[in-house]
C-alpha positions in Angstrom: 103.2 195.1 32.3 101.3 194.0 35.2 103.4 193.2 38.3 102.1 190.8 41.2 104.4 190.5 44.3 103.7 189.3 47.7 105.6 190.5 50.8 107.8 187.9 52.7 106.9 189.6 56.1 103.7 188.3 57.6 101.8 190.6 60.2 101.9 189.1 63.5 99.4 190.8 65.6 96.1 190.8 67.5 93.1 192.7 66.4 90.8 194.2 69.0 87.2 195.3 68.2 86.5 198.9 68.1 83.2 198.1 69.9 85.1 196.6 72.7 87.4 199.6 73.1 84.3 202.2 72.6 81.7 200.6 74.7 83.1 198.1 77.1 86.8 199.1 78.1 86.4 202.2 79.8 84.2 200.8 82.6 86.3 197.7 83.2 88.9 196.9 85.9 92.3 197.2 84.2 93.3 193.5 85.5 90.2 192.4 83.7 91.3 194.1 80.5 94.6 192.2 80.9 92.6 188.8 80.8 90.6 189.8 77.8 93.8 190.8 75.9 95.4 187.6 76.7 92.4 185.6 75.3 92.3 187.6 72.2 96.1 187.0 71.7 95.3 183.2 71.9 91.8 183.1 70.2 91.0 179.8 68.7 93.6 178.3 71.0 93.1 175.7 74.1 93.5 178.2 77.0 93.0 177.1 80.5 92.5 179.3 83.6 95.8 178.1 85.1 97.6 179.2 81.9 96.0 182.6 82.1 96.9 182.9 85.8 100.6 181.9 85.3 101.1 184.3 82.3 99.5 187.3 84.1 100.7 186.9 87.5 97.4 186.5 88.7 95.6 183.8 91.1 93.0 181.4 89.3 90.6 183.1 91.5 91.5 186.6 89.9 91.0 184.9 86.5 87.7 183.6 87.2 86.2 186.8 88.3 87.4 188.5 85.2 85.9 185.8 82.8 82.8 186.0 85.1 82.7 189.8 84.4 83.1 189.6 80.7 80.7 186.6 80.3 78.1 189.1 82.2 78.9 192.0 79.8 78.5 189.8 76.7 81.9 190.2 75.6 82.8 186.5 76.1 80.8 183.4 75.3 80.6 180.3 77.6 83.0 178.5 75.3 85.6 180.9 75.5 87.5 179.1 78.1 87.0 175.7 79.6 85.8 175.9 83.1 88.4 174.5 85.5 87.9 173.0 89.0 88.7 175.5 91.3 89.0 175.8 95.3 86.7 178.1 96.9 87.6 181.8 96.0 89.5 183.6 98.7 87.5 185.8 101.0 88.0 189.7 101.0 90.3 189.7 104.0 92.7 187.0 102.7 94.7 186.5 99.5 94.6 183.4 97.4 98.2 182.8 96.0 100.1 180.2 94.0 103.7 178.8 95.1 106.4 181.5 94.4 108.0 179.3 92.0 105.0 179.4 89.6 104.6 183.3 89.1 106.6 185.8 87.3 108.4 188.4 89.3 107.1 191.9 88.8 109.7 194.8 89.0 108.9 196.5 92.2 109.9 200.0 93.7 113.4 199.6 95.0 114.2 200.6 98.5 117.3 199.9 100.6 117.4 196.5 102.3 114.2 195.5 100.7 112.8 192.4 102.2 110.7 189.8 100.0 108.0 187.9 101.3 106.8 184.1 100.4 103.1 183.1 100.3 103.7 181.3 103.7 105.0 184.4 105.2 102.2 186.3 103.9 99.7 183.6 105.3 101.3 183.9 108.7 101.0 187.9 108.7 97.3 187.5 107.8 97.0 185.9 111.7 97.9 189.7 112.7 94.6 191.4 113.2 96.1 194.9 112.2 97.3 193.4 109.2 94.5 191.6 108.2 92.1 194.8 108.7 94.6 196.8 106.6 94.4 194.2 103.8 90.3 194.3 104.1 90.1 198.3 104.3 92.7 198.5 101.3 90.8 196.2 99.2 87.6 198.1 99.9 89.1 201.4 99.0 90.5 200.0 95.8 87.4 198.0 94.9 89.3 194.8 94.2 90.6 191.6 95.7 94.3 191.6 96.1 96.8 189.5 94.0 100.0 188.0 95.3 101.9 191.0 94.2 99.9 193.6 96.1 99.7 191.5 99.3 103.5 191.2 99.0 103.6 195.1 98.8 101.5 195.6 102.0 103.5 193.1 103.8 106.7 194.7 103.1 105.2 198.2 104.1 103.8 196.9 107.2 106.2 194.3 108.5 109.4 195.2 106.5 109.2 199.1 107.1 107.1 198.9 110.3 104.8 201.5 109.1 101.7 201.7 111.3 98.3 199.9 109.6 96.5 203.5 110.4 99.1 205.3 108.2 99.1 202.7 105.5 95.2 202.8 105.4 95.5 206.6 105.0 98.1 206.3 102.1 95.6 204.3 100.2 92.9 206.7 101.2 95.0 209.5 99.8 96.0 207.8 96.7 92.5 206.6 95.7 91.0 209.9 96.4 93.4 211.5 94.1 92.6 209.1 91.3 95.7 206.9 91.9 94.9 203.0 92.3 98.1 201.5 91.0 99.9 199.6 93.5 103.1 200.7 92.3 102.0 204.4 93.1 100.6 203.6 96.5 104.0 201.9 97.1 105.9 205.0 95.9 103.9 207.3 98.2 104.2 204.9 101.2 107.8 204.7 100.8 108.3 208.4 100.4 106.5 209.2 103.6 108.4 206.6 105.5 111.5 208.2 104.2 110.3 211.6 105.4 109.8 209.9 109.1 106.0 210.0 109.1 104.6 207.8 112.1 101.2 208.9 112.5 98.0 210.2 110.2 98.4 213.7 111.3 102.0 213.8 110.2 100.7 212.8 106.8 97.8 215.0 106.9 99.8 218.0 107.9 102.2 217.5 105.1 99.3 217.0 102.5 97.6 220.0 103.8 100.5 222.3 103.6 101.4 221.0 100.1 97.9 221.4 98.9 97.7 225.1 100.1 101.0 225.6 98.4 100.2 224.0 95.1 97.0 225.8 94.9 98.7 229.0 95.1 100.9 228.0 92.3 98.2 226.9 90.2 96.2 230.1 90.8 99.3 232.3 89.9 99.3 230.4 86.8 95.7 230.8 86.2 95.0 227.1 86.5 92.9 227.1 89.4 90.0 225.3 87.8 91.9 221.9 87.8 94.1 219.9 89.9 97.9 219.8 89.2 99.1 216.7 87.0 101.9 214.3 88.3 104.9 216.1 86.5 103.5 219.6 88.1 103.2 218.0 91.5 106.9 216.7 91.1 108.1 220.3 90.2 106.2 221.8 93.1 107.5 219.2 95.6 111.0 219.9 94.4 110.7 223.7 95.1 108.6 223.5 98.4 110.3 220.4 99.9 113.6 219.7 98.2 114.8 223.2 98.0 112.8 224.7 101.0 111.7 227.8 99.1 108.8 229.7 100.6 105.4 230.2 98.8 106.3 233.9 98.3 109.5 233.1 96.5 107.9 230.6 94.3 104.9 232.6 93.4 107.6 235.6 92.3 109.1 232.9 90.1 105.9 232.0 88.6 105.0 235.9 87.9 108.3 236.3 86.1 107.6 233.4 84.1 104.4 234.9 82.9 106.0 238.0 82.2 108.7 236.5 80.2 106.7 233.6 78.4 102.9 234.9 78.5 102.0 231.5 79.4 102.3 228.9 82.4 105.3 226.9 82.0 106.7 224.8 85.0 109.9 224.2 83.4 110.8 227.8 82.7 109.8 228.6 86.5 112.1 225.6 87.3 114.9 227.1 85.8 114.4 230.4 87.4 114.3 228.7 90.8 117.2 226.6 90.0 119.1 229.6 89.4 118.1 231.2 92.7 119.0 227.9 94.6 122.6 228.2 92.9 122.9 232.0 94.0 122.0 231.3 97.6 118.6 233.1 97.6 116.4 232.7 100.5 114.2 235.8 100.8 112.8 238.4 98.5 115.6 240.8 99.6 118.2 238.4 98.0 116.1 238.6 94.8 116.2 242.4 95.0 120.2 242.5 95.4 120.3 240.1 92.7 118.2 242.3 90.3 120.5 245.4 91.2 123.5 243.4 90.3 122.2 242.3 87.1 121.0 246.0 86.3 124.5 247.3 87.2 126.1 244.7 84.9 123.7 245.4 82.1 124.4 249.2 82.4 128.0 248.9 82.5 127.9 246.7 79.4 125.8 249.6 77.5 128.4 252.1 78.7 131.4 250.3 77.2 129.5 249.5 74.1 128.7 253.2 73.6 132.5 254.3 74.0 133.5 251.7 71.6 131.1 253.0 69.0 132.5 256.5 69.5 136.0 255.5 69.2 135.4 253.5 65.7 133.1 256.5 64.3 135.8 258.2 62.4 136.8 255.1 60.5 140.6 254.9 61.6 141.8 255.4 65.1 145.1 257.4 66.2 147.2 254.5 65.5 145.8 254.1 62.0 143.7 251.0 62.4 140.7 250.8 60.7 137.3 250.5 62.7 137.3 246.7 62.8 140.9 246.4 64.3 140.2 249.3 66.8 137.0 247.6 68.2 137.7 246.4 71.6 137.4 242.7 72.4 134.8 241.6 74.7 135.5 239.5 77.6 132.2 237.4 77.9 131.1 236.4 81.4 128.8 233.0 80.5 127.9 232.6 84.1 126.6 236.1 84.3 124.6 235.8 81.1 123.0 232.5 82.1 122.0 234.3 85.6 120.8 237.4 83.6 118.4 235.0 81.6 117.0 233.7 84.8 116.4 236.7 86.9 115.6 239.3 84.0 112.0 240.5 84.2 111.7 240.8 80.5 
């Protein structure tokens, strides 16, 4: 008997062309891709530039630049969006913004006593030559014209945290050269440097140089010198060197012990070793040597006790007539010692 059923659920989705993914997506600005995805979501509907701007928290000038890009690339046709009447596009040194009530608020990196900025406040700040120059240089480095959100971030860093414009310019340069152009990433790095008390470019460069040397030594110890560390690997190393204050010698020793135990690079395994040393108060190689000796003594003592127990139970029954199971001495397990042994054991 033939059965013919139809699902009561409808698939509500947006189809993206494989040709777009294979040929156009990789070379496009991330913000431009957002515009395209929004248009595909509303394909066949009447969409205006102001609607796109409000939905994506972009300026209308941002939207027009994205549409122009996709038209030139042959991805969109002229009829994709009706052309609105727009005021002249903002210059490279200023930000064209909409009233605060007309945009969505994007979750930002939180910081104590964070100050928010209105479009009017940012416009007034643009009259500050240092701030205007900062925006210009930052946009050149990031190869884009800033949105309201990005202007707010730099206004907060410059005016709210009172970070020097030269230092903020170096933050952008440092992040972009490392392949990070996200405004959230740049904001996070800037706040981190502010919390570390950096006031000059030299402060940041010395920090970056020292960290680079230490991180390169770790990557080389793990046999990974053919690439740069990833974000999670940087976080581990920042924790070992900056938060814990361990020397390069100690960290490399932990890396060597990791390779001996696992036969492969493992940042999480090394982190467990270093955390164990931190809890044990290790600060020097001599401290590690003493910790190893204590471990060896405990291991030897445990083996001796096990040997005596085996001799006492070899006859089956002890002097009191107990069988070998009754006569076997009960062990008192020191779980803290076992954990420390796992962390410090060479093999």
